[in-house]
C-alpha positions as CSV (number, residue, x, y, z in Angstrom):
1,X,15.1,240.9,124.8
2,X,15.3,240.2,128.4
3,X,17.0,243.9,129.2
4,X,14.1,245.5,127.6
5,X,11.4,243.4,129.6
6,X,13.5,244.4,132.5
7,X,13.4,247.7,131.8
8,X,9.4,248.1,131.2
9,X,8.7,246.0,134.1
10,X,10.8,248.8,136.2
11,X,8.9,251.4,134.7
12,X,5.7,249.4,135.6
13,X,6.6,249.4,139.1
14,X,7.4,253.1,139.2
15,X,4.5,254.0,138.0
16,X,2.5,251.8,140.4
17,X,4.6,253.4,142.9
18,X,3.8,257.0,142.1
19,X,0.2,256.4,141.4
20,X,-0.2,255.1,145.3
21,X,1.4,257.4,146.0
22,X,-0.7,260.2,144.4
23,X,-4.1,258.3,145.8
24,X,-2.8,258.3,149.2
25,X,-5.8,259.8,151.5
26,X,-5.0,262.7,153.4
27,X,-3.8,261.9,157.1
28,X,-3.5,263.6,160.0
29,X,0.2,262.0,161.3
30,X,1.2,265.9,161.0
31,X,-0.3,269.2,160.7
32,X,-0.7,270.5,156.9
33,X,-1.1,274.1,157.3
34,X,-1.2,276.1,153.6
35,X,2.4,276.9,154.4
36,X,3.3,273.0,154.4
37,X,0.9,272.2,151.6
38,X,2.8,275.2,149.4
39,X,6.1,274.1,150.2
40,X,5.0,270.3,149.1
41,X,3.8,272.0,146.1
42,X,7.0,274.0,145.2
43,X,9.1,271.1,146.1
44,X,7.6,269.2,143.3
45,X,7.2,271.8,140.9
46,X,10.8,272.4,141.5
47,X,11.2,268.7,140.4
48,X,8.9,269.0,137.3
49,X,10.7,271.8,135.9
50,X,13.9,269.6,136.7
51,X,13.1,266.7,135.7
52,X,11.9,268.5,132.2
53,X,15.0,270.4,131.5
54,X,16.7,267.1,131.7
55,X,14.4,265.1,129.4
56,X,15.1,267.8,126.8
57,X,18.8,267.4,127.3
58,X,18.6,263.9,126.3
59,X,16.5,265.0,123.1
60,X,15.9,262.1,120.7
61,X,17.9,259.4,123.0
62,X,15.0,260.0,125.7
63,X,13.3,256.6,126.6
64,X,10.8,255.8,128.4
65,X,12.8,252.6,130.2
66,X,16.4,252.4,131.6
67,X,17.7,250.8,128.8
68,X,19.8,253.4,126.7
69,X,19.3,253.6,122.9
70,X,22.0,252.4,120.1
71,X,23.9,255.4,118.8
72,X,23.4,258.0,121.8
73,X,26.2,259.2,123.5
74,X,26.9,259.8,127.2
75,X,25.5,263.2,128.2
76,X,27.5,265.6,130.9
77,X,26.2,268.8,130.1
78,X,23.5,270.5,131.7
79,X,21.5,269.1,134.5
80,X,23.7,265.9,133.8
81,X,27.0,268.0,135.0
82,X,25.5,268.2,138.5
83,X,23.8,264.7,138.7
84,X,24.2,261.4,136.9
85,X,20.3,260.8,136.8
86,X,18.6,264.2,136.8
87,X,15.2,263.0,135.6
88,X,15.1,260.6,138.2
89,X,16.0,263.2,140.9
90,X,13.1,265.4,139.8
91,X,11.1,262.3,140.1
92,X,11.9,262.2,143.7
93,X,11.5,265.5,144.4
94,X,7.8,265.7,143.2
95,X,7.7,262.2,145.4
96,X,8.7,264.2,148.3
97,X,6.5,266.8,147.6
98,X,3.5,264.9,147.7
99,X,4.0,262.9,150.6
100,X,5.2,266.2,152.5
101,X,1.3,267.4,151.1
102,X,-0.4,263.9,152.4
103,X,0.5,264.8,156.4
104,X,-0.1,260.3,156.0
105,X,2.6,257.9,157.4
106,X,1.4,256.1,154.7
107,X,2.3,258.6,152.0
108,X,6.0,259.0,153.6
109,X,6.2,255.1,153.8
110,X,5.7,255.2,150.3
111,X,7.6,258.3,149.6
112,X,10.6,255.9,151.1
113,X,10.0,252.6,149.1
114,X,9.7,254.4,146.0
115,X,13.4,256.2,146.9
116,X,14.6,252.8,147.9
117,X,12.7,251.5,144.2
118,X,14.7,254.4,142.1
119,X,18.6,253.3,144.2
120,X,17.5,249.9,143.0
121,X,16.3,250.9,139.0
122,X,19.3,252.9,139.1
123,X,21.7,250.2,139.8
124,X,20.5,248.0,136.8
125,X,20.5,251.1,134.4
126,X,24.3,252.1,135.3
127,X,25.7,248.6,134.3
128,X,23.9,249.5,131.3
129,X,25.3,252.8,130.8
130,X,28.9,251.7,131.9
131,X,28.4,248.6,129.1
132,X,27.6,251.3,126.6
133,X,29.8,254.2,127.1
134,X,33.6,253.5,127.9
135,X,33.6,257.2,129.8
136,X,30.4,256.1,132.3
137,X,32.7,255.0,135.3
138,X,35.3,258.3,135.5
139,X,31.8,260.1,134.7
140,X,30.3,258.3,137.9
141,X,33.2,258.4,140.2
142,X,32.7,262.6,139.8
143,X,29.2,263.2,139.3
144,X,26.7,262.2,142.2
145,X,23.9,260.0,141.4
146,X,20.6,262.2,142.7
147,X,21.6,265.3,144.8
148,X,23.7,267.9,143.8
149,X,27.2,268.6,145.6
150,X,27.7,272.1,144.8
151,X,30.3,272.3,147.4
152,X,32.7,269.4,145.6
153,X,32.1,271.4,142.0
154,X,33.1,274.4,144.1
155,X,36.6,272.8,145.0
156,X,37.3,270.9,141.8
157,X,36.9,274.4,140.0
């Protein structure tokens, strides 16, 4: 029960951080011409597509909290072959895209805090994944957390 509560608290904090970022007023800390806004939208859109692809990859094992469901299996194919937490990678791209569009130091600071928060959330989740799946340590040793490393995959092949 305690893990479940912790999982929901982490989801709540995540929602608050993202909502605060979305609600950040437009700033003037850097210029936001059309191309900057477009780049921000492109980054966010890429993140959304990546996160949705990863969510479909989990199928019925998808859960709103970082606590893995009983009876699941370790997913290592599709987007999970490139990063251990592709849904979070997608969300972080969305966050970066929003921060770029804000033109605001506050938006940038909220994005940095959100990225740091996701690292802490993943530390909790990975403890649970290591307990649940015997092969998780080996998978984690060769698969990056959030950012794909194509140059490593090329050397492994």
